[in-house]
N, C-alpha and C positions, 0 to 999 in steps of 0.2 A: 492624634497620639500613636495612632493607628499605620503603620503603614502598611499595601500590598505587595505581597508574592505567590507568582504560578509556582505550584506545585506540581513538577512530574512526575509520574510513578511509574517503575518499571519491575518486573515481577519477574520473568525467565533470566534478565539479567541479574537478577540478584540471585539467584540457585549458582551462578558460573563459580563459586569457591573462590579460589585465586585469580582466577579470571576475572573477575569480575571487572574490576576497575578499566581492562580493555577497551570491553565492551560499552561499559559505561561512557566513557571516551571517544569511543567512538558514536555514539548518539546525542551527547556533549556536540565533539564537530558538526554533525548533519543539523542538528539545530540551529547553530551557530549560522551557518552559509543560507538554510532557510529563513530565519530571522534578523537578517542583516541589516533587512530597510529599515527595522524596529528598533537598533542600536541607539537612537536616544532616549530611548523610553526604556529597553529592557538593560539588566547587569543580573547576568548568570557569576552565580557566587558557589560556594563549594554544595559538592555532595554530601549531600543527608542520606546513608544509608542506601535504601533505596528509591531512593529521590533524586530529582536536580531541582533546586530551587533555582527563581529566575527571579526577580526583584525588580517592581518596578518602578523607577527613579519618576515619573511623573505619569499622572490616569491617563491611559488608553482614552484616542474618541472610541466612539461607535465604532464605527466599519474598521479600524486599527485592530481594536479588538476581536472584531468578529474575523477577519484574517487573522489573525494568530490562532486563534482557536480552530479555526482550521486547518491551517498551516501542523500542528499539535495531533489533530486527528489524523491528519493524514500521513503521520510518520511513523513507519515501521519502529519496533522496540519499544515504546509508548503504551501499558497499558489503558493510562486513565492520566486525568490533571482535574486542576481545580483552582481557582485564586480566591484566598484567603486575605480574611486583616490580622494580620501578623500584631500584639497589644503585650504589654509587661504582664507578667500571671500574676497578678494582683488581683485579688476578687474585686474591690470596688472598682476597677480599672474593665474586666471583663465583663460585670454586666454593665455598665455605664455604657460599650462601645457595643455589646450583644445584642443591646436594645437598639441605639443607633444603627446596625445592620441593619436590624428587625427592620425598622420605620424606612428604611432606603429598599429594600428586596423583598418584604411583603407582598405578596400578589394580592389581597387586599378582595372586598366584595365576599365577607366573611367566609373566606377558604379558612381550612381548620389548618391546623397547626402541630407542631411538636420539637424538643428540645432536646437531641441527645447530647451528652457531655460523656470527656473520658480524659479523668486524671491520669497522665503518666508517672506526675512527680509524686509519690505516694503521700510524703513529709509535708506537702502541702494543707492550713490548719481548715480544710472545707475538705468533703467528699463530691463524688461525680452528681451522686444521686440530690444531692443539696445545694450545687450551683444550679442543673438543669431544669430545679422545681422553683429555686428565685428566677431565673432568668424567663421562665415559662407565667410566672405570677406577673410580673411587670409589662412582659408582651399583652398577655391578658389584658390589666389594668389601662395601662396605654394606648394598644389598638381596638380588643373588644375581640380578639381572634377569638373562635373556641379552639380546644382542645381536643387531639385529638389522637392518643399511643397507639394506634392500629392501622390506620389507613391515613393518614395524613397528607390533605391537596400540599403542605410546605413542609421541610422542615430546617431546624437547623442548628448547626454542627457543632460544637466547641469541644478543641482539642487543646488540653491544659498539658504543657511541655516544662522543667524546669524553668527556663528564663523566657520563654516566650508564648504566648496562648494563639490559637490560630482560631479564628470563627468564617466558618462558609455553610455555602447552601448548597452550592451545585458542586456533581463531579460526574463531567464529560468521561466517556467510555474513547481508547485511545484502538487500535490495531493490533497491539501486541505484537508478538513476535520478538525477531532481533535488530539491529540497527543494521540497514544495508554497508557493507564494507566488511562487515565479518564474517564472513561463509565462502571467501572465495567469487570465481568470476565466472559468471556462464552467458552464452549466445544465446537468446531466447528467439527464435520463429515472429513475427508475429503480421498478419495477414491481415484482414478488411473486416475479419467476422469477432463472433461474441468471443468465442472460446480464449483465442492466443492473448489475447491483453491480459486476460484475467489469469492464464497461468505466471504469464510472468511478474504482473503484481502480486501473487502468490510465492516467488522466489525470491522477488525482494523482502517480501514481509522474513522471509526465512534468513535474512543478511546479504543476500548475493546478489554483490553489482553487475549487471546488466548492461548488455551489447545488446542491441536488436538488428536481426534484419527481415528485408523485406524481397519476396524475388516474386520478380512480376512480368508483363510480358505485352509493356508497352513496343508498338503502336497496336500493338492488338489487341489489345485491352486500351482503355482510356484512362489519361495523367489522371484524370478526377480520382481513380482507385488509388494512383501514391498518394495523392493527398491527405485523403482520411487516411492512408495508416501516418502520414506526416502528423496528422491531429493528434492521431493515439497514442504516437509518441508525445507528442506533449503533453495528452492527459500523465500521459507516466511518469514523465518528469516531476509532477508535483509529489513523487514517490520518491523518487530518485535521482534529486539533481544536479546531476552529472549523466549525460546520457548519449550516446552516440544510437545511429540509425544507419543501418548498409542495405543501402537498394541496390539490387543482385537482377541482372535480366536473365531470362531464360527462357525466351521464344525459342533462339534459335535450340538449346537443347529437347523443347519438346517437340520440335520440325523432326531433328534427329530420331525422338522415341517413334513418333508417329510413321515414321518412314523406314525404319528399320527392324521394330520388334512386334509382337502381339500384340494388338488392339487391348485386350483385357486387364496387361497389366502397364500401363501407360500411368496409371496413380502410383502405385509400386516405384515403377523405373525412377518416376519424376520426383519423387518422396529420398527416394534414394540419394540422388544428385545434389537433394536440398539440405542432406545431411552432410553430404561431403562437404558441399560449398560453405555452410555454417562452422563445418571442423577445419577447414584453410585459413577462414575468418578468426574462428578461434587462436590458433598458431601466431598468427599477426597478435592479438590482443592480449595473449597471455591466460585465455578461461580455459578451466579447465570439465567442463559440464557444457551440455546442450541441452536445449529447452524449449519443448514442442506443448500445443493445448492437444492433443489428444487424451480422449475418453474413451476407455472402452466401449468397444460394440455402437460409437454413436452412427458413424460411418463405411463405407466399403472398406477405405484404409486404414478402418483403425480397428479390424479385428485382430485378435492376438497372433495369428499367424503372419498377416499383414504387416503391422508391427514390428517381428522378430524379423521380417526380410527385411525391411527396410532401417531397422537399427541394424544389424551385422555390418552394413557397409563403413560405420566409424568404430575408432577405438576407444572413444570417448560414453561416457556414461550417456542414455539420454534421459532426463529428468520429466518425466510426467504429471504436475503435481493435480493436474483435472481426471486423471484413469478413472476413479472409482466414484467422480462427480455425475448426477444426472442434469439433465440440461435447464431445469426448474432450478438448480442450486445454480448455475452457472451465470443463468442470466440476473439471480438476485445478487449476486456478488460483483456483476457488473453493472447493475444500476447502483448499486452504493460506491462503487469505485468511481463511477462519473465515463464509463467505456462505452456504458451500452448506446446511449445517445446519438454517439460518434459510429460505435458499429453498426447501428440498422439502418445507415443510409445505403441505399440502394448505389454496387460498388460491382465493376466486372474482377474475379477473384484467378488469378494464376492455374488454380487445382480445377473449381468449377469447370471451366470454357475448355478442358482438357479431359473430361471426364466422361469412358466411354458408356453406352447403353448400355453393357451387361459388368462392371468391372469385376475382377475377382475377387475372391471374399477370404478365400483362404489359399494364399500362395504357394508354392513346393520352393525350396530354396535349390536343388537341381534345377529347376527350368529358369525359375528366378535368374538364377547365374550364367543358364546358356541362351537365354535373351540381353542381361549386360555384357555377353562376349561381344554382341555384336554392333553397340557402340564403342567409336573413342574416346573412352570417360576422362581421360588426361585432358586432353587438345580443350575439349566443349567446356572442361572444372577452370581449364585455366584461360579460356579465351572469356566467359564469362565474370573473372572473377578480374580481368585486366579492365573491363569496362563498369564496375563497382563506385557507384555513388555515396557518399559518406554524408550524415548531418550529424550535425552537436545540436543538443539540447542544453540549454542553464535552467536554473530553477527562476521562476518567470512568475510575481505575487498576480498579472492580469488572468496568466493562468489557472493560478488558485480561484480564482474568480469566475475562469467560464466553469471550472468543473464543479464548479456551488451551483453553479445554473442547469449543468447538465442533467446533476442528481434531484435535484428541482423539477426538472423533464421529462421524470423515470416513470 
């Protein structure tokens, strides 16, 4: 008599007033792309307030259910989700189906439980408290489960609406935020380290569609460092299902800086080039902002003075979502995303190999300008862009499985 529905909740979208439909439609589109492999099982029904209802045409096998839940857990814009049994809102049916649900899902072994009931349709001939008490009595009588109303091991939820009642026990947390594709487009710098993938994912969670750019020094550095960045891009494609990675060679730029400018300013000048290159790529993709993994004061190039000297080279806004986070919090987020296990693999880094013994930590703009003038900036940028490689990623269920493995490795 019951049917199963996955209810996907969104909170921030619900606050968008007249624009709510735009945001909800983008979320629905993202989910249809990411859940396309399960179209034989899932049917997207109409939106209900702050929720998207996905009906199950037939039962999902355990592995497929696990993957569907993981996809929902890793989709920006979703606050939470849960699978319900939907039954007619008649008292005798609710009691029968709630007991059947308990028989299937109660964890057993003397685990305590409680029943929470909400009657949204007040004209029905029973109260929420009466319904909860009746269901609880049936569970005690049939399963011998002990009741604990304050700190139960298991909770059976019953939500009674006018035409249908939802019975469920688990509510899974989502990422929250806004759906990808609702907050413009950006170009995010992606190194092989811990910070930049977290910064990119944070902007995705704010609804920004990203293109990624990695600056490498191959053959001075190992090609394996680029392979590592490609794997990080694959992880991020779980959160944004269509993704492009630009691979930009900067070895010639590094050599020009080393030969013509003050050694202490190497990193500041190199990062200025990186922003210029990212800005040029943004012009090709229609991006409106640049994203970096800078955290204030974390390394020499991330002091306020140096970030100012670096940022002034571009007219685009430079977004730094990690700017106020400490390393411990960045690592916690990287573990949860599944990027940490990849980021900690040994790799050559274009910036690390270029760091002088005593880097400038408080660059003066007038001196930076003098050193910058020693370089043929336009030619170096044009030469690097002429050798850019691009890699495109689509949504891949096998990558979802890898992310689950990476999270377990944390």
